Phi, psi and omega in degrees: 000131182282166183298318180298324179296314180300315179302314183298317179296320177300315179294320179295326176294312182299329180307326180283350185239349179278142179289327183236099181300338178295344178290340183284338182297330180255009183295141176233173178301334180278352182296124182277123187302314186277311187283316186272322184268352178066035178268132179280159184298333176290324175292330177297326176297315176302321181291319179298317177301320176292326172301315181300315183296305187295317184267358176060052177214165177253131178250116183290158181303314179303319179289324180293327179296337182271355181272108177236330180243166177302318178300320174302316183294314181295316177299317180298315178297316179298317182298315183291328183283339184288000000 
Protein backbone atom coordinates (compact mmCIF):
# COMPACT_ATOMS: atom_id res chain seq x y z
CA UNK A 1 0.00 0.00 0.00
CA UNK A 2 1.40 3.37 -1.01
CA UNK A 3 1.80 6.43 1.17
CA UNK A 4 -1.07 8.27 -0.55
CA UNK A 5 -3.40 5.33 0.10
CA UNK A 6 -2.39 5.28 3.76
CA UNK A 7 -2.96 9.03 4.06
CA UNK A 8 -6.40 8.70 2.49
CA UNK A 9 -7.39 5.86 4.83
CA UNK A 10 -6.11 7.80 7.85
CA UNK A 11 -8.19 10.82 6.79
CA UNK A 12 -11.23 8.59 6.26
CA UNK A 13 -10.82 7.17 9.77
CA UNK A 14 -10.36 10.63 11.28
CA UNK A 15 -13.49 11.88 9.51
CA UNK A 16 -15.57 9.76 11.86
CA UNK A 17 -14.05 11.36 14.96
CA UNK A 18 -13.61 15.07 14.21
CA UNK A 19 -16.32 17.47 15.32
CA UNK A 20 -15.93 19.58 12.17
CA UNK A 21 -15.10 17.39 9.13
CA UNK A 22 -14.31 20.51 7.06
CA UNK A 23 -11.07 20.78 9.09
CA UNK A 24 -9.82 17.72 7.20
CA UNK A 25 -10.04 19.55 3.86
CA UNK A 26 -6.94 21.58 4.78
CA UNK A 27 -5.18 18.81 6.69
CA UNK A 28 -1.48 18.20 6.09
CA UNK A 29 0.98 15.74 7.63
CA UNK A 30 1.77 18.47 10.20
CA UNK A 31 -1.88 18.76 11.28
CA UNK A 32 -2.12 18.01 15.01
CA UNK A 33 -4.95 15.56 15.67
CA UNK A 34 -5.92 16.88 19.10
CA UNK A 35 -5.11 20.60 18.77
CA UNK A 36 -5.98 21.27 15.11
CA UNK A 37 -8.77 18.74 14.54
CA UNK A 38 -10.27 19.14 18.02
CA UNK A 39 -10.25 15.39 18.74
CA UNK A 40 -10.20 14.65 22.47
CA UNK A 41 -7.62 12.27 23.89
CA UNK A 42 -10.16 9.53 24.63
CA UNK A 43 -11.22 9.58 20.99
CA UNK A 44 -7.57 9.33 19.96
CA UNK A 45 -7.46 5.93 21.66
CA UNK A 46 -10.48 4.90 19.56
CA UNK A 47 -8.70 6.17 16.44
CA UNK A 48 -5.60 4.07 17.23
CA UNK A 49 -7.81 0.99 17.68
CA UNK A 50 -9.47 1.75 14.34
CA UNK A 51 -6.00 2.00 12.72
CA UNK A 52 -5.25 -1.47 14.08
CA UNK A 53 -8.50 -2.85 12.62
CA UNK A 54 -8.26 -1.18 9.22
CA UNK A 55 -4.56 -1.82 8.66
CA UNK A 56 -4.45 -5.26 10.31
CA UNK A 57 -1.71 -4.52 12.81
CA UNK A 58 -1.05 -4.18 16.51
CA UNK A 59 0.07 -0.78 17.80
CA UNK A 60 1.83 -0.85 21.15
CA UNK A 61 1.01 1.80 23.77
CA UNK A 62 4.47 3.38 23.46
CA UNK A 63 3.99 3.74 19.70
CA UNK A 64 0.47 5.11 20.14
CA UNK A 65 1.78 7.73 22.57
CA UNK A 66 3.97 9.14 19.80
CA UNK A 67 1.04 9.80 17.46
CA UNK A 68 0.13 13.46 17.63
CA UNK A 69 -0.05 14.51 13.97
CA UNK A 70 -1.44 12.96 10.81
CA UNK A 71 2.14 12.49 9.64
CA UNK A 72 3.00 10.62 12.86
CA UNK A 73 0.10 8.25 12.22
CA UNK A 74 1.10 7.66 8.59
CA UNK A 75 4.76 7.07 9.53
CA UNK A 76 3.80 4.60 12.24
CA UNK A 77 1.51 2.69 9.88
CA UNK A 78 4.21 2.60 7.20
CA UNK A 79 6.75 1.35 9.75
CA UNK A 80 4.43 -1.37 11.06
CA UNK A 81 3.45 -2.46 7.54
CA UNK A 82 7.06 -2.84 6.40
